[in-house]
MARLUMNU-705470 format. One record per residue (C-alpha): residue number from 1; residue in one letter; chain; x negated, y negated, z. Coordinates in steps of 0.05 Angstrom, whole numbers, always signed. Example, Ala and Ser with C-alpha at 12.3 -4.5 7.8 and 13.67 -1.06 7.14 Angstrom:
2
r vose->1 | marti->A | kolvo->A | X->-246 | Y->+90 | Z->+156 .
r vose->2 | marti->S | kolvo->A | X->-273 | Y->+21 | Z->+143 .
end
This chain:
312
r vose->1 | marti->X | kolvo->A | X->-357 | Y->+559 | Z->+231 .
r vose->2 | marti->X | kolvo->A | X->-421 | Y->+576 | Z->+266 .
r vose->3 | marti->X | kolvo->A | X->-451 | Y->+552 | Z->+331 .
r vose->4 | marti->X | kolvo->A | X->-464 | Y->+478 | Z->+340 .
r vose->5 | marti->X | kolvo->A | X->-508 | Y->+443 | Z->+390 .
r vose->6 | marti->X | kolvo->A | X->-483 | Y->+374 | Z->+411 .
r vose->7 | marti->X | kolvo->A | X->-518 | Y->+315 | Z->+441 .
r vose->8 | marti->X | kolvo->A | X->-480 | Y->+269 | Z->+489 .
r vose->9 | marti->X | kolvo->A | X->-500 | Y->+197 | Z->+483 .
r vose->10 | marti->X | kolvo->A | X->-435 | Y->+158 | Z->+488 .
r vose->11 | marti->X | kolvo->A | X->-439 | Y->+106 | Z->+543 .
r vose->12 | marti->X | kolvo->A | X->-399 | Y->+124 | Z->+605 .
r vose->13 | marti->X | kolvo->A | X->-382 | Y->+61 | Z->+644 .
r vose->14 | marti->X | kolvo->A | X->-355 | Y->+94 | Z->+706 .
r vose->15 | marti->X | kolvo->A | X->-327 | Y->+159 | Z->+731 .
r vose->16 | marti->X | kolvo->A | X->-269 | Y->+163 | Z->+780 .
r vose->17 | marti->X | kolvo->A | X->-233 | Y->+228 | Z->+790 .
r vose->18 | marti->X | kolvo->A | X->-217 | Y->+259 | Z->+722 .
r vose->19 | marti->X | kolvo->A | X->-220 | Y->+197 | Z->+679 .
r vose->20 | marti->X | kolvo->A | X->-279 | Y->+156 | Z->+654 .
r vose->21 | marti->X | kolvo->A | X->-291 | Y->+94 | Z->+611 .
r vose->22 | marti->X | kolvo->A | X->-324 | Y->+112 | Z->+545 .
r vose->23 | marti->X | kolvo->A | X->-357 | Y->+66 | Z->+494 .
r vose->24 | marti->X | kolvo->A | X->-368 | Y->+96 | Z->+424 .
r vose->25 | marti->X | kolvo->A | X->-362 | Y->+82 | Z->+351 .
r vose->26 | marti->X | kolvo->A | X->-299 | Y->+105 | Z->+315 .
r vose->27 | marti->X | kolvo->A | X->-270 | Y->+110 | Z->+244 .
r vose->28 | marti->X | kolvo->A | X->-195 | Y->+101 | Z->+242 .
r vose->29 | marti->X | kolvo->A | X->-163 | Y->+160 | Z->+206 .
r vose->30 | marti->X | kolvo->A | X->-89 | Y->+144 | Z->+214 .
r vose->31 | marti->X | kolvo->A | X->-42 | Y->+95 | Z->+248 .
r vose->32 | marti->X | kolvo->A | X->+33 | Y->+96 | Z->+259 .
r vose->33 | marti->X | kolvo->A | X->+83 | Y->+55 | Z->+300 .
r vose->34 | marti->X | kolvo->A | X->+96 | Y->+73 | Z->+372 .
r vose->35 | marti->X | kolvo->A | X->+146 | Y->+18 | Z->+387 .
r vose->36 | marti->X | kolvo->A | X->+164 | Y->-51 | Z->+361 .
r vose->37 | marti->X | kolvo->A | X->+97 | Y->-78 | Z->+385 .
r vose->38 | marti->X | kolvo->A | X->+50 | Y->-19 | Z->+393 .
r vose->39 | marti->X | kolvo->A | X->+11 | Y->+31 | Z->+351 .
r vose->40 | marti->X | kolvo->A | X->-13 | Y->+102 | Z->+358 .
r vose->41 | marti->X | kolvo->A | X->-82 | Y->+106 | Z->+327 .
r vose->42 | marti->X | kolvo->A | X->-119 | Y->+170 | Z->+310 .
r vose->43 | marti->X | kolvo->A | X->-194 | Y->+161 | Z->+302 .
r vose->44 | marti->X | kolvo->A | X->-256 | Y->+202 | Z->+291 .
r vose->45 | marti->X | kolvo->A | X->-304 | Y->+180 | Z->+346 .
r vose->46 | marti->X | kolvo->A | X->-379 | Y->+190 | Z->+342 .
r vose->47 | marti->X | kolvo->A | X->-384 | Y->+228 | Z->+408 .
r vose->48 | marti->X | kolvo->A | X->-315 | Y->+253 | Z->+427 .
r vose->49 | marti->X | kolvo->A | X->-288 | Y->+279 | Z->+361 .
r vose->50 | marti->X | kolvo->A | X->-217 | Y->+262 | Z->+342 .
r vose->51 | marti->X | kolvo->A | X->-182 | Y->+219 | Z->+394 .
r vose->52 | marti->X | kolvo->A | X->-110 | Y->+192 | Z->+396 .
r vose->53 | marti->X | kolvo->A | X->-102 | Y->+122 | Z->+424 .
r vose->54 | marti->X | kolvo->A | X->-42 | Y->+82 | Z->+446 .
r vose->55 | marti->X | kolvo->A | X->-52 | Y->+9 | Z->+429 .
r vose->56 | marti->X | kolvo->A | X->-1 | Y->-32 | Z->+467 .
r vose->57 | marti->X | kolvo->A | X->+16 | Y->-98 | Z->+434 .
r vose->58 | marti->X | kolvo->A | X->-27 | Y->-79 | Z->+374 .
r vose->59 | marti->X | kolvo->A | X->+25 | Y->-106 | Z->+324 .
r vose->60 | marti->X | kolvo->A | X->+26 | Y->-176 | Z->+353 .
r vose->61 | marti->X | kolvo->A | X->-10 | Y->-230 | Z->+315 .
r vose->62 | marti->X | kolvo->A | X->-48 | Y->-251 | Z->+377 .
r vose->63 | marti->X | kolvo->A | X->-70 | Y->-179 | Z->+392 .
r vose->64 | marti->X | kolvo->A | X->-144 | Y->-175 | Z->+409 .
r vose->65 | marti->X | kolvo->A | X->-146 | Y->-111 | Z->+367 .
r vose->66 | marti->X | kolvo->A | X->-123 | Y->-144 | Z->+304 .
r vose->67 | marti->X | kolvo->A | X->-163 | Y->-116 | Z->+244 .
r vose->68 | marti->X | kolvo->A | X->-207 | Y->-72 | Z->+286 .
r vose->69 | marti->X | kolvo->A | X->-159 | Y->-13 | Z->+285 .
r vose->70 | marti->X | kolvo->A | X->-136 | Y->-14 | Z->+213 .
r vose->71 | marti->X | kolvo->A | X->-141 | Y->+52 | Z->+176 .
r vose->72 | marti->X | kolvo->A | X->-212 | Y->+66 | Z->+148 .
r vose->73 | marti->X | kolvo->A | X->-245 | Y->+14 | Z->+192 .
r vose->74 | marti->X | kolvo->A | X->-309 | Y->+28 | Z->+230 .
r vose->75 | marti->X | kolvo->A | X->-305 | Y->-1 | Z->+300 .
r vose->76 | marti->X | kolvo->A | X->-336 | Y->+5 | Z->+368 .
r vose->77 | marti->X | kolvo->A | X->-284 | Y->+22 | Z->+419 .
r vose->78 | marti->X | kolvo->A | X->-280 | Y->+25 | Z->+495 .
r vose->79 | marti->X | kolvo->A | X->-227 | Y->+70 | Z->+524 .
r vose->80 | marti->X | kolvo->A | X->-208 | Y->+107 | Z->+587 .
r vose->81 | marti->X | kolvo->A | X->-216 | Y->+181 | Z->+575 .
r vose->82 | marti->X | kolvo->A | X->-165 | Y->+222 | Z->+612 .
r vose->83 | marti->X | kolvo->A | X->-171 | Y->+297 | Z->+598 .
r vose->84 | marti->X | kolvo->A | X->-100 | Y->+308 | Z->+624 .
r vose->85 | marti->X | kolvo->A | X->-68 | Y->+264 | Z->+571 .
r vose->86 | marti->X | kolvo->A | X->-63 | Y->+270 | Z->+495 .
r vose->87 | marti->X | kolvo->A | X->-62 | Y->+194 | Z->+489 .
r vose->88 | marti->X | kolvo->A | X->-119 | Y->+151 | Z->+512 .
r vose->89 | marti->X | kolvo->A | X->-113 | Y->+77 | Z->+531 .
r vose->90 | marti->X | kolvo->A | X->-158 | Y->+33 | Z->+490 .
r vose->91 | marti->X | kolvo->A | X->-188 | Y->-26 | Z->+526 .
r vose->92 | marti->X | kolvo->A | X->-233 | Y->-60 | Z->+475 .
r vose->93 | marti->X | kolvo->A | X->-247 | Y->-55 | Z->+401 .
r vose->94 | marti->X | kolvo->A | X->-302 | Y->-89 | Z->+361 .
r vose->95 | marti->X | kolvo->A | X->-297 | Y->-91 | Z->+286 .
r vose->96 | marti->X | kolvo->A | X->-360 | Y->-65 | Z->+253 .
r vose->97 | marti->X | kolvo->A | X->-340 | Y->-52 | Z->+180 .
r vose->98 | marti->X | kolvo->A | X->-272 | Y->-64 | Z->+148 .
r vose->99 | marti->X | kolvo->A | X->-294 | Y->-36 | Z->+80 .
r vose->100 | marti->X | kolvo->A | X->-263 | Y->-95 | Z->+43 .
r vose->101 | marti->X | kolvo->A | X->-290 | Y->-76 | Z->-26 .
r vose->102 | marti->X | kolvo->A | X->-266 | Y->-4 | Z->-20 .
r vose->103 | marti->X | kolvo->A | X->-196 | Y->-29 | Z->-5 .
r vose->104 | marti->X | kolvo->A | X->-196 | Y->-68 | Z->-71 .
r vose->105 | marti->X | kolvo->A | X->-211 | Y->-5 | Z->-112 .
r vose->106 | marti->X | kolvo->A | X->-147 | Y->+36 | Z->-116 .
r vose->107 | marti->X | kolvo->A | X->-177 | Y->+100 | Z->-143 .
r vose->108 | marti->X | kolvo->A | X->-234 | Y->+105 | Z->-93 .
r vose->109 | marti->X | kolvo->A | X->-187 | Y->+83 | Z->-37 .
r vose->110 | marti->X | kolvo->A | X->-142 | Y->+142 | Z->-54 .
r vose->111 | marti->X | kolvo->A | X->-203 | Y->+188 | Z->-49 .
r vose->112 | marti->X | kolvo->A | X->-222 | Y->+159 | Z->+18 .
r vose->113 | marti->X | kolvo->A | X->-152 | Y->+171 | Z->+44 .
r vose->114 | marti->X | kolvo->A | X->-157 | Y->+245 | Z->+24 .
r vose->115 | marti->X | kolvo->A | X->-222 | Y->+249 | Z->+63 .
r vose->116 | marti->X | kolvo->A | X->-194 | Y->+220 | Z->+126 .
r vose->117 | marti->X | kolvo->A | X->-130 | Y->+262 | Z->+123 .
r vose->118 | marti->X | kolvo->A | X->-170 | Y->+326 | Z->+113 .
r vose->119 | marti->X | kolvo->A | X->-212 | Y->+311 | Z->+175 .
r vose->120 | marti->X | kolvo->A | X->-150 | Y->+293 | Z->+215 .
r vose->121 | marti->X | kolvo->A | X->-113 | Y->+357 | Z->+197 .
r vose->122 | marti->X | kolvo->A | X->-168 | Y->+409 | Z->+191 .
r vose->123 | marti->X | kolvo->A | X->-231 | Y->+388 | Z->+230 .
r vose->124 | marti->X | kolvo->A | X->-243 | Y->+426 | Z->+295 .
r vose->125 | marti->X | kolvo->A | X->-203 | Y->+395 | Z->+352 .
r vose->126 | marti->X | kolvo->A | X->-228 | Y->+380 | Z->+422 .
r vose->127 | marti->X | kolvo->A | X->-302 | Y->+380 | Z->+406 .
r vose->128 | marti->X | kolvo->A | X->-354 | Y->+328 | Z->+385 .
r vose->129 | marti->X | kolvo->A | X->-358 | Y->+320 | Z->+309 .
r vose->130 | marti->X | kolvo->A | X->-422 | Y->+281 | Z->+301 .
r vose->131 | marti->X | kolvo->A | X->-440 | Y->+311 | Z->+234 .
r vose->132 | marti->X | kolvo->A | X->-370 | Y->+298 | Z->+206 .
r vose->133 | marti->X | kolvo->A | X->-373 | Y->+227 | Z->+233 .
r vose->134 | marti->X | kolvo->A | X->-441 | Y->+213 | Z->+201 .
r vose->135 | marti->X | kolvo->A | X->-421 | Y->+241 | Z->+134 .
r vose->136 | marti->X | kolvo->A | X->-355 | Y->+204 | Z->+131 .
r vose->137 | marti->X | kolvo->A | X->-388 | Y->+139 | Z->+151 .
r vose->138 | marti->X | kolvo->A | X->-440 | Y->+151 | Z->+96 .
r vose->139 | marti->X | kolvo->A | X->-387 | Y->+164 | Z->+43 .
r vose->140 | marti->X | kolvo->A | X->-345 | Y->+103 | Z->+62 .
r vose->141 | marti->X | kolvo->A | X->-407 | Y->+59 | Z->+60 .
r vose->142 | marti->X | kolvo->A | X->-425 | Y->+86 | Z->-9 .
r vose->143 | marti->X | kolvo->A | X->-355 | Y->+73 | Z->-35 .
r vose->144 | marti->X | kolvo->A | X->-356 | Y->+3 | Z->-6 .
r vose->145 | marti->X | kolvo->A | X->-424 | Y->-11 | Z->-37 .
r vose->146 | marti->X | kolvo->A | X->-406 | Y->+11 | Z->-108 .
r vose->147 | marti->X | kolvo->A | X->-336 | Y->-21 | Z->-106 .
r vose->148 | marti->X | kolvo->A | X->-368 | Y->-87 | Z->-86 .
r vose->149 | marti->X | kolvo->A | X->-418 | Y->-87 | Z->-143 .
r vose->150 | marti->X | kolvo->A | X->-386 | Y->-104 | Z->-210 .
r vose->151 | marti->X | kolvo->A | X->-450 | Y->-88 | Z->-245 .
r vose->152 | marti->X | kolvo->A | X->-451 | Y->-17 | Z->-217 .
r vose->153 | marti->X | kolvo->A | X->-429 | Y->+33 | Z->-269 .
r vose->154 | marti->X | kolvo->A | X->-413 | Y->+106 | Z->-259 .
r vose->155 | marti->X | kolvo->A | X->-481 | Y->+123 | Z->-289 .
r vose->156 | marti->X | kolvo->A | X->-521 | Y->+80 | Z->-240 .
r vose->157 | marti->X | kolvo->A | X->-551 | Y->+121 | Z->-184 .
r vose->158 | marti->X | kolvo->A | X->-541 | Y->+101 | Z->-112 .
r vose->159 | marti->X | kolvo->A | X->-591 | Y->+126 | Z->-61 .
r vose->160 | marti->X | kolvo->A | X->-554 | Y->+152 | Z->+1 .
r vose->161 | marti->X | kolvo->A | X->-577 | Y->+116 | Z->+63 .
r vose->162 | marti->X | kolvo->A | X->-556 | Y->+116 | Z->+134 .
r vose->163 | marti->X | kolvo->A | X->-504 | Y->+63 | Z->+152 .
r vose->164 | marti->X | kolvo->A | X->-551 | Y->+25 | Z->+198 .
r vose->165 | marti->X | kolvo->A | X->-594 | Y->+5 | Z->+138 .
r vose->166 | marti->X | kolvo->A | X->-538 | Y->-37 | Z->+108 .
r vose->167 | marti->X | kolvo->A | X->-540 | Y->-112 | Z->+115 .
r vose->168 | marti->X | kolvo->A | X->-477 | Y->-137 | Z->+149 .
r vose->169 | marti->X | kolvo->A | X->-450 | Y->-192 | Z->+194 .
r vose->170 | marti->X | kolvo->A | X->-419 | Y->-181 | Z->+262 .
r vose->171 | marti->X | kolvo->A | X->-348 | Y->-194 | Z->+284 .
r vose->172 | marti->X | kolvo->A | X->-311 | Y->-176 | Z->+348 .
r vose->173 | marti->X | kolvo->A | X->-238 | Y->-159 | Z->+356 .
r vose->174 | marti->X | kolvo->A | X->-234 | Y->-204 | Z->+417 .
r vose->175 | marti->X | kolvo->A | X->-235 | Y->-262 | Z->+368 .
r vose->176 | marti->X | kolvo->A | X->-187 | Y->-266 | Z->+310 .
r vose->177 | marti->X | kolvo->A | X->-223 | Y->-217 | Z->+263 .
r vose->178 | marti->X | kolvo->A | X->-232 | Y->-234 | Z->+191 .
r vose->179 | marti->X | kolvo->A | X->-223 | Y->-171 | Z->+149 .
r vose->180 | marti->X | kolvo->A | X->-278 | Y->-195 | Z->+103 .
r vose->181 | marti->X | kolvo->A | X->-330 | Y->-193 | Z->+158 .
r vose->182 | marti->X | kolvo->A | X->-368 | Y->-128 | Z->+156 .
r vose->183 | marti->X | kolvo->A | X->-414 | Y->-103 | Z->+209 .
r vose->184 | marti->X | kolvo->A | X->-457 | Y->-41 | Z->+214 .
r vose->185 | marti->X | kolvo->A | X->-474 | Y->-7 | Z->+279 .
r vose->186 | marti->X | kolvo->A | X->-545 | Y->-6 | Z->+303 .
r vose->187 | marti->X | kolvo->A | X->-539 | Y->+67 | Z->+325 .
r vose->188 | marti->X | kolvo->A | X->-585 | Y->+113 | Z->+286 .
r vose->189 | marti->X | kolvo->A | X->-551 | Y->+164 | Z->+241 .
r vose->190 | marti->X | kolvo->A | X->-580 | Y->+221 | Z->+201 .
r vose->191 | marti->X | kolvo->A | X->-598 | Y->+202 | Z->+130 .
r vose->192 | marti->X | kolvo->A | X->-570 | Y->+247 | Z->+75 .
r vose->193 | marti->X | kolvo->A | X->-630 | Y->+254 | Z->+28 .
r vose->194 | marti->X | kolvo->A | X->-593 | Y->+264 | Z->-38 .
r vose->195 | marti->X | kolvo->A | X->-584 | Y->+209 | Z->-89 .
r vose->196 | marti->X | kolvo->A | X->-512 | Y->+201 | Z->-114 .
r vose->197 | marti->X | kolvo->A | X->-471 | Y->+166 | Z->-166 .
r vose->198 | marti->X | kolvo->A | X->-406 | Y->+129 | Z->-163 .
r vose->199 | marti->X | kolvo->A | X->-371 | Y->+188 | Z->-196 .
r vose->200 | marti->X | kolvo->A | X->-403 | Y->+237 | Z->-147 .
r vose->201 | marti->X | kolvo->A | X->-386 | Y->+208 | Z->-79 .
r vose->202 | marti->X | kolvo->A | X->-321 | Y->+245 | Z->-65 .
r vose->203 | marti->X | kolvo->A | X->-345 | Y->+310 | Z->-95 .
r vose->204 | marti->X | kolvo->A | X->-409 | Y->+307 | Z->-54 .
r vose->205 | marti->X | kolvo->A | X->-369 | Y->+295 | Z->+9 .
r vose->206 | marti->X | kolvo->A | X->-325 | Y->+355 | Z->-7 .
r vose->207 | marti->X | kolvo->A | X->-387 | Y->+399 | Z->-19 .
r vose->208 | marti->X | kolvo->A | X->-418 | Y->+374 | Z->+46 .
r vose->209 | marti->X | kolvo->A | X->-353 | Y->+389 | Z->+82 .
r vose->210 | marti->X | kolvo->A | X->-355 | Y->+460 | Z->+56 .
r vose->211 | marti->X | kolvo->A | X->-424 | Y->+468 | Z->+87 .
r vose->212 | marti->X | kolvo->A | X->-405 | Y->+434 | Z->+153 .
r vose->213 | marti->X | kolvo->A | X->-344 | Y->+478 | Z->+163 .
r vose->214 | marti->X | kolvo->A | X->-381 | Y->+542 | Z->+146 .
r vose->215 | marti->X | kolvo->A | X->-355 | Y->+554 | Z->+75 .
r vose->216 | marti->X | kolvo->A | X->-422 | Y->+548 | Z->+39 .
r vose->217 | marti->X | kolvo->A | X->-422 | Y->+549 | Z->-36 .
r vose->218 | marti->X | kolvo->A | X->-481 | Y->+580 | Z->-73 .
r vose->219 | marti->X | kolvo->A | X->-483 | Y->+539 | Z->-137 .
r vose->220 | marti->X | kolvo->A | X->-547 | Y->+569 | Z->-165 .
r vose->221 | marti->X | kolvo->A | X->-536 | Y->+645 | Z->-160 .
r vose->222 | marti->X | kolvo->A | X->-492 | Y->+692 | Z->-199 .
r vose->223 | marti->X | kolvo->A | X->-447 | Y->+726 | Z->-149 .
r vose->224 | marti->X | kolvo->A | X->-446 | Y->+791 | Z->-190 .
r vose->225 | marti->X | kolvo->A | X->-517 | Y->+804 | Z->-212 .
r vose->226 | marti->X | kolvo->A | X->-554 | Y->+758 | Z->-164 .
r vose->227 | marti->X | kolvo->A | X->-593 | Y->+723 | Z->-219 .
r vose->228 | marti->X | kolvo->A | X->-613 | Y->+651 | Z->-209 .
r vose->229 | marti->X | kolvo->A | X->-572 | Y->+606 | Z->-254 .
r vose->230 | marti->X | kolvo->A | X->-615 | Y->+564 | Z->-302 .
r vose->231 | marti->X | kolvo->A | X->-555 | Y->+527 | Z->-331 .
r vose->232 | marti->X | kolvo->A | X->-482 | Y->+515 | Z->-314 .
r vose->233 | marti->X | kolvo->A | X->-445 | Y->+579 | Z->-292 .
r vose->234 | marti->X | kolvo->A | X->-401 | Y->+613 | Z->-343 .
r vose->235 | marti->X | kolvo->A | X->-343 | Y->+616 | Z->-294 .
r vose->236 | marti->X | kolvo->A | X->-322 | Y->+597 | Z->-224 .
r vose->237 | marti->X | kolvo->A | X->-272 | Y->+631 | Z->-177 .
r vose->238 | marti->X | kolvo->A | X->-247 | Y->+583 | Z->-124 .
r vose->239 | marti->X | kolvo->A | X->-212 | Y->+639 | Z->-85 .
r vose->240 | marti->X | kolvo->A | X->-280 | Y->+671 | Z->-70 .
r vose->241 | marti->X | kolvo->A | X->-329 | Y->+614 | Z->-84 .
r vose->242 | marti->X | kolvo->A | X->-366 | Y->+658 | Z->-133 .
r vose->243 | marti->X | kolvo->A | X->-402 | Y->+635 | Z->-196 .
r vose->244 | marti->X | kolvo->A | X->-420 | Y->+683 | Z->-251 .
r vose->245 | marti->X | kolvo->A | X->-471 | Y->+678 | Z->-307 .
r vose->246 | marti->X | kolvo->A | X->-460 | Y->+684 | Z->-382 .
r vose->247 | marti->X | kolvo->A | X->-486 | Y->+756 | Z->-382 .
r vose->248 | marti->X | kolvo->A | X->-436 | Y->+779 | Z->-329 .
r vose->249 | marti->X | kolvo->A | X->-378 | Y->+742 | Z->-362 .
r vose->250 | marti->X | kolvo->A | X->-390 | Y->+779 | Z->-427 .
r vose->251 | marti->X | kolvo->A | X->-333 | Y->+772 | Z->-476 .
r vose->252 | marti->X | kolvo->A | X->-283 | Y->+751 | Z->-423 .
r vose->253 | marti->X | kolvo->A | X->-251 | Y->+683 | Z->-427 .
r vose->254 | marti->X | kolvo->A | X->-271 | Y->+638 | Z->-369 .
r vose->255 | marti->X | kolvo->A | X->-216 | Y->+612 | Z->-324 .
r vose->256 | marti->X | kolvo->A | X->-254 | Y->+549 | Z->-305 .
r vose->257 | marti->X | kolvo->A | X->-257 | Y->+492 | Z->-354 .
r vose->258 | marti->X | kolvo->A | X->-324 | Y->+470 | Z->-382 .
r vose->259 | marti->X | kolvo->A | X->-315 | Y->+402 | Z->-348 .
r vose->260 | marti->X | kolvo->A | X->-310 | Y->+437 | Z->-281 .
r vose->261 | marti->X | kolvo->A | X->-371 | Y->+481 | Z->-292 .
r vose->262 | marti->X | kolvo->A | X->-413 | Y->+424 | Z->-319 .
r vose->263 | marti->X | kolvo->A | X->-392 | Y->+378 | Z->-262 .
r vose->264 | marti->X | kolvo->A | X->-409 | Y->+429 | Z->-207 .
r vose->265 | marti->X | kolvo->A | X->-477 | Y->+440 | Z->-240 .
r vose->266 | marti->X | kolvo->A | X->-490 | Y->+365 | Z->-244 .
r vose->267 | marti->X | kolvo->A | X->-470 | Y->+357 | Z->-171 .
r vose->268 | marti->X | kolvo->A | X->-519 | Y->+412 | Z->-152 .
r vose->269 | marti->X | kolvo->A | X->-575 | Y->+380 | Z->-193 .
r vose->270 | marti->X | kolvo->A | X->-561 | Y->+310 | Z->-167 .
r vose->271 | marti->X | kolvo->A | X->-539 | Y->+286 | Z->-235 .
r vose->272 | marti->X | kolvo->A | X->-480 | Y->+244 | Z->-256 .
r vose->273 | marti->X | kolvo->A | X->-413 | Y->+280 | Z->-261 .
r vose->274 | marti->X | kolvo->A | X->-380 | Y->+261 | Z->-326 .
r vose->275 | marti->X | kolvo->A | X->-309 | Y->+282 | Z->-308 .
r vose->276 | marti->X | kolvo->A | X->-306 | Y->+280 | Z->-231 .
r vose->277 | marti->X | kolvo->A | X->-232 | Y->+298 | Z->-226 .
r vose->278 | marti->X | kolvo->A | X->-246 | Y->+369 | Z->-250 .
r vose->279 | marti->X | kolvo->A | X->-302 | Y->+378 | Z->-200 .
r vose->280 | marti->X | kolvo->A | X->-262 | Y->+348 | Z->-143 .
r vose->281 | marti->X | kolvo->A | X->-202 | Y->+392 | Z->-158 .
r vose->282 | marti->X | kolvo->A | X->-246 | Y->+455 | Z->-160 .
r vose->283 | marti->X | kolvo->A | X->-275 | Y->+439 | Z->-92 .
r vose->284 | marti->X | kolvo->A | X->-206 | Y->+423 | Z->-63 .
r vose->285 | marti->X | kolvo->A | X->-181 | Y->+489 | Z->-91 .
r vose->286 | marti->X | kolvo->A | X->-239 | Y->+526 | Z->-58 .
r vose->287 | marti->X | kolvo->A | X->-225 | Y->+493 | Z->+9 .
r vose->288 | marti->X | kolvo->A | X->-151 | Y->+506 | Z->+2 .
r vose->289 | marti->X | kolvo->A | X->-164 | Y->+581 | Z->-6 .
r vose->290 | marti->X | kolvo->A | X->-209 | Y->+583 | Z->+55 .
r vose->291 | marti->X | kolvo->A | X->-175 | Y->+535 | Z->+102 .
r vose->292 | marti->X | kolvo->A | X->-105 | Y->+552 | Z->+80 .
r vose->293 | marti->X | kolvo->A | X->-80 | Y->+480 | Z->+75 .
r vose->294 | marti->X | kolvo->A | X->-20 | Y->+502 | Z->+117 .
r vose->295 | marti->X | kolvo->A | X->-5 | Y->+429 | Z->+128 .
r vose->296 | marti->X | kolvo->A | X->+6 | Y->+390 | Z->+64 .
r vose->297 | marti->X | kolvo->A | X->-47 | Y->+338 | Z->+48 .
r vose->298 | marti->X | kolvo->A | X->+1 | Y->+282 | Z->+28 .
r vose->299 | marti->X | kolvo->A | X->-55 | Y->+236 | Z->+2 .
r vose->300 | marti->X | kolvo->A | X->-73 | Y->+286 | Z->-53 .
r vose->301 | marti->X | kolvo->A | X->-7 | Y->+271 | Z->-87 .
r vose->302 | marti->X | kolvo->A | X->-24 | Y->+196 | Z->-84 .
r vose->303 | marti->X | kolvo->A | X->-93 | Y->+211 | Z->-111 .
r vose->304 | marti->X | kolvo->A | X->-64 | Y->+249 | Z->-170 .
r vose->305 | marti->X | kolvo->A | X->-15 | Y->+193 | Z->-186 .
r vose->306 | marti->X | kolvo->A | X->-72 | Y->+142 | Z->-182 .
r vose->307 | marti->X | kolvo->A | X->-115 | Y->+184 | Z->-229 .
r vose->308 | marti->X | kolvo->A | X->-58 | Y->+181 | Z->-280 .
r vose->309 | marti->X | kolvo->A | X->-58 | Y->+105 | Z->-276 .
r vose->310 | marti->X | kolvo->A | X->-132 | Y->+104 | Z->-292 .
r vose->311 | marti->X | kolvo->A | X->-128 | Y->+159 | Z->-344 .
r vose->312 | marti->X | kolvo->A | X->-169 | Y->+206 | Z->-301 .
end
């Protein structure tokens, strides 16, 4: 996956022995019951990568964490980091963005769930994942923006911006949080310069993930003759990631559908994808061949069922 250089800017409150108190932003990837009153929460933190938290009393109505640790939320958390334990004790959680509008859009919600499950299962463990955090936050913010704008169509471009440019209101988990209150962190994040469309968000995240994890796709070069592609490739091979031109394909029948090839070309050119499900499935197939997907991505089944409901 290449060599990464990491910065360390999470705020350390105090250090005593092997444990320290850390304050950082986090995106909740998954949550499941630990007892009748508690949760286990798995989150992607901005500075510490994927962290598992035990949230005692988190199920209670009067819990100070109510709303701040729901799946897909962006929150600021304070926890005691103990390198000798797989579970960290969370002390405080401040709700920054609940992504209310995304939760009201079933199809895009299903795509967001695939994104978070893929990070949880296949992102590198035990290391900072600042690039993955920034890109996931970006994609969730884009989803929330388009889902909350009834006038936004699939053909309307959305310029990708860093999350700290969004206008939001603040809410803390120490009060009873209102899920409709959205807050963005003031921490600066890298801006992804491409413009995207509603239909492109998930596919663009998948393509970016290929790059982040070292599985770069060359969408503009024929893998056989090396010529630069001037139009959509004539075929695509997800097992190798190779694209071939019309000349190299010859009289052979392409395996990839035209919707897939046109969608990948549109994604590369920053244009609207007409049939995003074909492009998304092609990128998922490419990642499956390279990562292995030894652990089943359960949310992909839910995504496929949701697509059927919407005729996608």
